[in-house]
N, C-alpha and C positions, 0 to 999 in steps of 0.2 A: 469789742463792738465793731461790727463790719459796716463800713460805709461803702456803697456801691456807686461809683462815678462812671458815667458813660456819655457818649455823644461826640467824642473827639473824632478827628479824621484829617485827611489832606484836602485842602481847599486852595483856591487862588486868592490873591489879594483883592479886597473889595467884597468878598463873599461873606456869608453869615453862618454861624453855627450856634446851636444851643446845647449846653452841657447840663446834665442832670445828676443829682446826687441824692440817693435814697438812704434813709437811716431808720432804725427801729424807733417806734413811736416814743418809747420812754426816754430815748436819747435826744430826739428831735424837738419834741414839744416844748415851747416857751424858751428855747435856748438859742442864742446867737449862732449864726453860721457864716462861713466865709469861703472864698475861693483864693487860693494862692497858685503861683506857677513857678516853674523852675526852667529857665531857658537853658540851652546847651552850654555847658561850661560855666554857668553862673549859679549864684545862691538862690534859694527859694525866695520869692518876693510876694508881697500882698497884692491882690487884684481888687477884691470887692468883699464887703461884709454887710450883713443884715441883722437887725435886732430880732429878739425872740418874738416880738409882736408883729414884726414886718414894718413897723412904722418909721424906722430909721435905717438909712443905708450909708455906706461910706465907699469911696472909690479911690484907687490910685490915680494920680494925675494922668498917667499914660493911657488910661482906658476911659476916663470920665467922658461922657457924651457918646461913646461907642458901645459900651458894655452896660447891661442892666442885670442886677441880681434881684431875684424874687424867691418867694417860698409859697408852697401850697401845704398848709398843715393837714389837709384832708388826705394828702398822699405822702406826708412826711418826707417831702422832697424840696430841695433847694435848686434853683436853676441859675444859669449864667447865660444870658442871651448876648452873643458877641456879633456885632455888626461892623462893617467896614474893616474887616480884618487886614492886618499888615504883616509883612514877613517877620517883623520884630515881635509879633505876638506868638511866634513859634515857641512852644514849651510843653512840658508836662504839667497838666493842670490838676490840682488837688483840692478837694473839698475838706472842710473842717468844721466841727461842732464844738461849741464851748459849753461847759457846765458851770461857768463862773457868772455870778450875778453881782454887778456893781455899777454904780452911776459913772464910774470912771473907766468904763470898758474901752480898751484900745483895740479896735478892729484889726489894725495892721500888725499887732504883736502876735507872733506865732505862739508865744508862751501862754496866750489866753485860751488856747484851744486844747481840748482834751482828746478828741477823737479825730482821726485822719482817714481819708479815703486812699485807695491804692494808686490813684493817678490815671489820667487819660491823656493821650498824646494829641496835641493839636499842631499841625504843620501847615504853614501858609507859604505858598510859593509866589514868587514875583512875576 
């Protein structure tokens, strides 16, 4: 399954970017989605997640209050609005879709996700 992530780029500290990730309808509908990122030289880390209904969201402490995850089921797309960007936000950003349905869903666990996008580079200069 191909997830298409785009919207990355080179920006200055304090700027905003919006990432988008489109998925096939059969993959996207009613499934939880998330964004992860991999900073240079570091392991991939959780950024934000959203439930299949869109009614529940989860954020890493480092981005809470600055980033917003949302979804548009009419476009089979999940978004990540990133405001007040900092140099430490520099990373390759990946979207992910889960096919697991459980009340104990851990948005931050990479093992919960079945499909991954190819990544989009975000670089924030100081």
